[in-house]
N, C-alpha and C positions, 0 to 999 in steps of 0.2 A: 407323623408319617413321613413328612418331608425330611426331617432330621435323620430318621432311620434310613431312608433312601439315599441321602447324601453320604452317610457313613458307609453304605455298601459300595457305592461308586468309588469313594476315596480309598477303600481297601485295595482296589486295582489301580490306584493312581489317577483317577479321573475326577474332574470337578466340573460337572455340567452347570450351565447357566440357569437362570430362573425359569425361562420359557420351556427349556427341556425338562426341568423338574416338574413343571405343571403338566406337561404332556405325559410324563411317566406316571404321575398320580392318577391322571385320567385313565391310563391303561390298567393300573392296579384295580381301580373300581370297576372298570368295564369287564375285565376277565377274572376278577376275584382271585388274584394271586398276591403273593407277598413280595416285599421289596427285593429280598435276596433271590427269589425265583426270577424276577424281571431282570435283575442285573446279570445273573448267570446266563440267561437267554441272550442278553445284549452282547456279552463278551464273546460268546460263540459266534453270533451273527457278524459282529464287527471283524473278528479274526478271519472268517471264511469268505466274507463278501465285501468288506469295506477296507481291507488291508490295515486293520487296527486304527481306523479314524476315530477321533473323539466324537461323542454324541452331539448331534445338532438337531434342530427342529426338522430339517429336510430329511435327514436319514432316519429319524425317528418315525416318520410317516411310512417309509419303506419297511422299516423294522416291524411296524404293527402288522403289516400283511403277512410277513413271515411268522410272527408270533401267533397270529390267529390260525394259520394253517397248522402249525406244530401242536398247539393246544387242542384244536379240534380233532387232529389225527389221533392223539393219545386218548381222547374221550371215545372216539369211534372204536379203537382197539379194545378198550376196556369193556365196551357194551356188547361186543360180539360174543354170543354164547358158544360154548364148546359143543361139539356133536355128542349125542347121548351115548353112542357106542363106537368102538374102534372101527376103522375102515379096513377091511381085509382085501389084500391085493394078490393077484397071481403073478407068475413070472413075467408076463408081458407088460403088465402095468408097472411092476417094479423097475423094469428096464427103462420104461419111459420116464418114470419119476427120477431115476438116477441121472438121466440126461438133463433133467431140469434142476439138478442140484438139490433135490428134496428127498434124499435117501432115507432120512429118518421116518418119513411118512410110511415107507414100506414095511416098517416093523409094527404096524398097527397102532401107532401113537395117535391119540385123539387130536384132531386138528380143527381149526376154526372153519366154519362152513364156507366162509367167503374166500378161502385161500387153498382149497383142495386142488392139487395139481398145478398150483401157481407158484411163482417165485416169491420169496419173502420180500416185503416192501416196508419193513419196519424202520427205515432210516439208515443211519450209519451202521455198518456191520460191526457187531461186537460191542455196540454202545447200549448198555442196559438202562432201563428207566431207574431214576434215582429217587425213591420215595423216602425222604429223610424223616418226615413226620406223618406217616400214613394215617394215624388216628385223627389228624387235623385236615386230611385231604390235600396236603401240599405236595407238589411234585417239583423236582429240580432237574435241570439238564446236567448231564455229565460232561465235563471237559477234562482234557489232559494238557500238560505243559506243551505237548507237541502241537496242539490245536490252536493255541494262541499265545501271544506274548504281551501281557498288559503293558500299555505305554504309560508314561508319566508325563505330566504337563511340561511342555517346552522341549520334548524330544521327538517332534514330528519331522524334523528336517533330516536330510542325509548326514551321515557321520562326518563327511569331509566339509560340509558347510554349516555345521552346528555352531551356535553362538552362545551357548551356555556352559562351556567347559570351565571347570573350577568352581562352579556354584555350590555352596554348602546348602544341602537340602534338609539335613537333620543335625542337631547339635545336642550333645549330652555332657554335663547338665544343660538344661535349656536356659542359659543366661547370656548376657552380652559380653562376658569376659573373652578377651582375645587370647587364643592359644599360640604360644611361641613354638613353632615347629623346628627351630634351629637345633641341630644336634649338639648337645653338650658332651664334654668328655669324649672326644673323637676317638681316642685310642681304646676305650673300654668296649668289650664285646660281650654280649649276653651268653650265658651257658645254657644250651638247649638240650634237653634230655627227653626221651620218650617215657611217659608214665604208664604203668600198668604192665600187661602181659607183653613179653618180647614178641617181635614180629617174625620170629624164626619159622613158625608153622605156616605163616602166610607166604613167606618168600620161597619156601621149598615147594617143589612141584607136587600137586595133589589133584585128585579128580573131584573138583568142586561140583556141586549139585548132584552128587551120587550118593547122598545120605539115604539110609534105609528109613522107612516110615517109623519103625520102632525107635530109632535113634532120634528122629525129629520129635516124636512124642515125649521121649525122656527129657529132651531139652526144655520143651514147653512145660512139662510137669515140674521140673526143677525150678523154673521161674515162678510158678504159682506157689510152690512150697516156700521158697526164699522170701518172696514178698508177703506171703501169708503169715510167716513168723513175725515180720515187722508190724503187720496190722494187728495181730493178737496182742502184742505189747502196747500198741496204741489204744486198743479198746479195753485192755485189762482183763482179757478172758483167757481161759486155759486151752480151749480147743473149739473147733467149728463143728457144726452139725451137718449131716448129709443134706443135700439140697432137695431131694425128692421125698423126704420123710413127711408123712401125713401128720400135721401138727397145726392146731388152731392158735397156739400161743406163739409169740414172736421168738425167733432164734436167729443166730448168726451163721452164715455159711460163706465159703470162699470159692472163687473160680475166675474164669476169664470170659469176657464178653464174646459171643459168637452171633452169627446171623443165620436164622432159619430160612433156608433157600426157598422153602415152599410158600413163604409169605412175602417174597419179593427178592430181587437180586441184590438190593442194597439194604443196609441196616436201617430199620425204622422201629417205631414203638410197637408194631405188631410182630416184628421178627426177632425181638431181643431174646437171646438164650444165654444162660449162665452154665458153662461147662465146668463141672466140678473135678476135683482131683481123684486120682485112682484110690488113694488111701481113705479119703473122707467120704466121697460120693460114688465110688466105684466107676468114676469117669462118666457118670450120667449127666445129661443136660436137662435143664428145666426152663420153661418159658417164664419170662418176667413180666409182671403187671406193674407198670410204673405210674399209673394214673394218680396215685396218692402223693407223688413227689412234686414239690413246688419248683424244684430246679434239679437238673442233672446234666451230665456230659458223658457220653459213651462213644467208644469206637471199637472195632473188631480187634481182639487181641489184648484188650485192657484187662488187667488183673484188679478185681475189686472184691470187697466184702460187702454183702448185703444183709440187712436185717429186715425180717418180715415173717409172714406166716404162710403155710401151705395147707389150707383147709381141705383141699380135694386130693392132694398128693400129685397133682398134674400141673399146677401153675403156682408160682410163688408171688404173693402180693407184697411188694416191697414198700417199706416205710422209711428206710434210710439207706444211704450208700456211703461206704468208707473206702477211700483210696489209700494206698501206701503212703506213709509219711515222707516228706521231702527232707533229705539230710541237709544239715547246715553247711555253709561254706567251710572248706577245710582250713583250719588254722595252721599257718606256717610262719617260719621266720624268714621274712623277705630280705633278700640281700642284693640290692641294685644300687649302683653308683649314679645318683641323679635320675632324671626322668628317662624312662624307657620309651622310645618312639617306635611305633609299629604301623605298618601299612598292610592292608589285606584286600585282595581282589579275587573274584571267582569267575571262571570262564563261562561261556565261550569267549575267546579273545579275538574273534574275527567275525565279520558280517555274515549273515546266513547264506549269501550267494557267492562268496569268494573265499579265498584262502590267503589273503594278503596280510592279515594280522596287523592292520593299522591301529586298532585299539590297544594291542599289546605293546606296540612301539611307543604309543603315547603314554601308557602306564610306566614303562621303563624310564622314559624321560622324566616323569614326575618323581619316580624313586631316586634317580640320580640328582634331581634338583633339591630334594629335601634330605637325602641321605639318612633315612631312619636306621635304627639299630637292627631291626628285624622286619622282613617282608615275608608274608605268607601268601602263596599263590596257589589257588585251588583250580583243578580242572573242571570241565573238559578242555583239553588243548586242541585235539583233532576231534571235533564233535561229531558223533554219529548222526546228529540231526541236521548237520550242514547240508545244503542242497547239492553242493558239488560232491560230497561224500556219498550222499544217497544215490546219485546217478552215476557214480564212478568216474566223474570228469576230473581226474587228478594227473599231474605230471610226474608224481612220485608214488611209491607205495605208502601205505599208512605209516609204517615204521619210519621210513625215510622222511616223511613230512613231520612227524613228531621229533625226530632227531634234529631237523632244521630249527624247529621252535626252541628246543632245549639249548642248542648251540647259541642261538640269538640271546636267550636269557642269560646264560652263563658268561658270555663274552661282553655283553653290554652293561650289565649291572655292576656297579663299583664293588671291588673286593672287600671294602670295609663294611658292607651291608651283608648281614646273615640272611640267607634265603631258605625258606622251607617250602617244598613243593608237595602238594597233595593230589593224588590221582582222582579220577572219577570213573564210575562204571560206564559213563557215556563216551569215554575215550575209545575210539573205534579200533585203535591198534592194540589195545590191552585187554585184560580179562574183564568180561562184562559180568562181574559178580560182586556182591556186597557181603562182607567187608572186602574192599579192594586192596590188594597188596601194594606196597610201595614200588615205585619204578626201580628198575635195576640201577645199581650204584656205579656201573662202569663209566669211566671218562667224566666224572663229575668234578667240578671245581671245589677247592677247599672250603669255600664259604657257602656251599649248597648242601642242603640236607633233604633226603627223600623220606617221607612218612606215609603210613597207610591212611585210608579213609574208612571209618573215622579214626580219630586218635586224640589223645590228651597229651599236651606238651607241658613239661616242667621247665619254665624259663626263670632261673634264679628264684625258685620257690613260688613263682606265680603260675597258677595252673590255667592253661588255655585249652578248652575243648573245641573241636571243630569237625565239621563234616561237609563235604561238597554235595551231598544228596539232599534233595528238596523234600525233607520229611514234613515240613510245615504244610506244604501244598497237598501232599498225599493225605495227611491227617485231616485237613480242612474239607476234602472231598468225602471222607468216610465218617466223620464225626456227626453225631446227632446231639443236640443240646437244647435245653430249655433254661434260659438264664435271665436275670433281670435286664431290663432295657438299658442299653449304654454300657454293658459289661465289656471288659477288655478281651476280645476274642483271640487276638494274636498272643497275648500274654497267657491265656488259658492253654493254647496249643503248646506253648513252650513248657508250661508247668507239667504237662503230661510226660515229657521226656524225663524230668527230674523225679516225678512220682513213680514212674515205671522203671526208673534207673536204666534207661536204654536210649541209645541214639536213634533206634528205629523200633518202637514198640508196636507198630501196626502189623497185625497178622490175621488173615493173609495179607501180604504186601501188595503194593500197587502192581498192576498188570505189567508195567514196563520194568519192574525190578526182578532180579534173580538173587535171592538171599540164601546163603549157605548157613543154616541154623547152627551147625556144630562149630563153625568158625565164629559166628556171631556171638555165641555164648562166651567166648574168650575176648573178643575184640570190639564188641558193640555195647559193652556195659558202661553205664554212667553211674558208678556206685557212690559218688559224692558230688556235691555241687561245686563246680569250679569257680574261679574268679571271673573268667570270661568264657562266653560260648558264642561261636560263629555258626550261624545257620542260614547261609545264602538261599534265597527262595524267589520264586516268581511272584509271590505276594508282595505287598507294598513294603518298602524299606522302613526300618525302625531301629531304635536303640532303646531298650527297656531294662529296668532293674527288676528281675523276677527272682524272688526268694533269695535276695542278696547277691545274685549273679548278674553281671552286666551282659545282656544278650544283644547281639548285633546281627541284623539281616541287612547286608549291604546290597542285596540283589546281585545283578551280574554285570560284568564289564561291557556287555552288549545287550541291548533290548531291541529286537527287531533289526531295523536298519539304522539304529541310532546309537549314540554313546550311552552307556549305562552308568553305573556308579561304583565307587569303591569306598573303603573306610580307612581312616587314619586315627590312631589312638596315642595318648600319652599317659603312661602309667608311672605313678610314684608310690613308694611304700616304705614303711619303717616298722620293724617288728612284725606283728601279725596284721597290721593295718595296710590296706591297699586302696589307693584312690585312682580313679580312671576318668579321663576326659576323652571324648570321642566326637568325631564328625563323619558324616557320609557326604561324599563329594561327587559331583558329576565328572565323568571322564571326558 
């Protein structure tokens, strides 16, 4: 239990001491909760009341009081019975209810006896209960990236007084070999091309988020059909059976995972639905009984094939689950002259309560000191979550502030360094839609390139996929999984992107996201496994080899009021062979 608890803390970059772990184990036994439930509660508590302090024995005692109140409140809400009949109101009571912001009660909706005519007191507005494994009675708090910023060891000081700049926190491969970051062949410049669909449709003006429901359905249907053909070849079958057919023998069917809202606001073992295709299952959904599976991993929007029986015609008893196959890394003829040095950083690039961009200046200095061949800089640049932006305390317009940042970048980075700039939906001056179009090309320096989010770059036949959107964090909130103890959770989250062949396979998306499905069909596909994948996230930094692809989460250039991290890589290759060395370094 102690090891499991420590792993959960380390996932958010925390390493509690022995006494804190003993106190946590005491809380687990006292309240009969799991380690990940406890850690989720702690992250939310520390972010809102302790300014992201590291866990100590003193603040654990305060945390226990908060935990006790929250768990007892949930138990009380669950135990309150609904009224047996609707409450009927006249025009006078409806007016009074409207004044109390309880207009829905006026429509005769059954309400809890203890809350008739009272305001809702269910905690944070719009924060649903997250029952990830309802069958096991486990509950999880819901957090969003805006609610907290997990701190990592050694970053508790202010940015200006930090003393750990330049520290290497992750190295790949994990050996003691020293990497020489000196640029060789200074005159050689890499050839950078966009791979895949041209960005013409994204750059032209269009009414995003104006898709018709039928068009959205067609996009989702096509995804299931495409991945279903791959699964059929993997299973060696000719076709799938309808999901709702009454059949006691086992059969295969295909569909996408959905959540039955009547069984909970979040996906759990009681709310699992499989939505079939129009051609195979007439678009019908069937509940899934996964009690016979020893391990599984599901999230909303995931396309899977299930094998099982449907003895009643109303619920499918699943015996096995098959996900789409992961395509191998693309074989190419690599053509680079000597080692290719790359540096990558993701915004925000300024502290959350100012717009001075000190971390960005520091990163530019590191670039000019090492002179890599290629620098990839991902937004947000003018972050919508910055406190000055939120309260409108700016000396310039959003666009003017962004132009100042771009001018600083282009004028200060040496011309011999190729720069790729990727936008973010969090850039307050730009389009808040995913996929996000590239920034306008006006007044750009010759060594600067603008690309969309997400995108795949072809750098001398080395394929680099990247997105500035935190898909890993979004997936981690929605995924339910039963896996062997000690399994690689972060690697599993990444493998979902390769299996679903998408930069953002979650559907419906996170509440903070606005996804245009018609554009995503062309620009969010990940139809092959690249050599490199960059997925910056608020989850703990890592460099992993997943299905032959080197996956890097360098986190962000700023974490709270502290310096964050960036990555630097050295790529060599000959023929179809590519070797990658990488480090994640504190800014």
